[in-house]
Structure formats: structure tokens, C-alpha cells
N, C-alpha and C positions, 0 to 999 in steps of 0.2 A: 713348410717347404713348398715353393712354387714349382710347378712342372709346366714347361712350355711346349715341348714337342715329344710325344711318345717317350718321356722320361730321358731323352738324350741330352736335354739342356735343362738343368735344374738350378734353382737359386735358394739360398738360405743364409741366415746370419750365424756366424761362428766366431766366438771370441771378439766381438765388436767389429767384425769384418764381414762385408757382404761377399759371399762366395758363389760364383757361377761355375758349375761343373758341366763340362761338355764331354760327350762320349760318342764313340762310333765314327762314322764317316760324315763329315760336314761338307755340305754343298751349298750352292747358291740359293736353293729353295728353303733354307733355314733362316732367311732374313727376318721373317715375321717373329719367329721364336726369339731371335737375338734382340729384336726391337722390344719385346716384352721384358726380356731380362734387363736391358739397359734402363727401361722405364722403372722397373722395380728397384734397381740400384739407385736411380735418382730419387725415388720415393723414400727409400731407406736413409739416404743422405749420410751414410757412414763415411768416415775419413778415407777408408781404403776399400777397394773392390779387387778381389783376386779371381782371375779366370783360370780355372784348373783344366789344363789340356792333357793331363797325363793319360786319359783314357781315349784320346782321339787317335784313331788309326790312320785317317786320311783327311786332309783338308785342302780345298782348292782356293782360288782367288776369292770366293764368297766368304770363307773363314777369315782370310786376311782383311778383306774389306770391313767385315763386322768388327774385328778387333781394332782396326784403325778408327772406326766410328765410335766404338765404346771408349777408347783412349781419348779421343777428341772431346767427347761429352764430359768425361771426368776432368780433363785439364781445364775446360771452360768453367766448371763448377768448383775448381780448386781442390779436387780430391785425387788421391793416388790410385793408379791402375797398375796391377801386377799380373804377369802371366806366369803361371806355375807349371812345371813339368814333373817328371822328365818328359821331353818331347819325343814322339816316335820319329823314326828317320824321315818319313814323308813330310811331317810337319816341320821338322828341323830344316829340310831342304826348302820348304816354302818360305821360311824366314830368310835363309841364306841367299837363295836365287834372286829374291826380290830386293835384297839389300835393306831391309827394314829393321834389322836387329837393334840398331842404335836408337830407334824410336820407342822402344819398349823397355820396361824394367822386368827382369826375369828372376824367378826363384827356382831353385832346383826341385822343390817339392811344395805341396800345399802346406805341410807342417812347417817348413822353413819360412814360407811366406807369412804364416800366422804368428811366428815368433817375433 
């Protein structure tokens, strides 16, 4: 399992899917950790990457920017990108206020994303 930033962002392979788990409060200064996670997802080159946000209490535009960056990288490579919840109310608001829901594929949970 790769650990990028104080164990708040971790990546591992589970059931032939690359899973990136994010926890705590995500801010703009986490961009380097996300860059490492996207690089590892690219190196694994699995058909699907799931970003588990179920443990994120707060995320600002930095989180949204990184998710858009990761999604773009996956689309260019022809791989699927899924965001797993359940999402906390602040993260839910981030997606709704910015109007980007339609740009992502969501799963209710990590387990449902892996099925």
C-alpha cells in the first residue's frame, strides 16, 4: 500500500481495481500527494480507479481540482474513474454548488464500486 501524505491519502490494489482512499480534511496543499496517487494509478494501469471519499470530512476547491485532474488523466488513458461515498455534507455541497456531478461516475460505497 502506498502512503502519500500522513496516511490521509493511500493507494492499493483491491479486486483488480486501483483504490485511492482519502481521509480527513483535504485542502489545496494536498496536490503533491494526489499527483503521486495519480502517477501510481497510471503505473498500475488497471481498467478502473476508485477514489474513496467516504472518510473525507471537508474538501475545498483543491479536492475538486484534483478529482477533475485524475478523471481527465483516466479518460485520456481509456480507463474508468469512479468516486465512492457516502459523501459527507460538505463534500456533497462541493459537487452540487460547482455543478460538476455530471462529470463523474459515483458509487454509494467502496464495496458497490468494487462489485
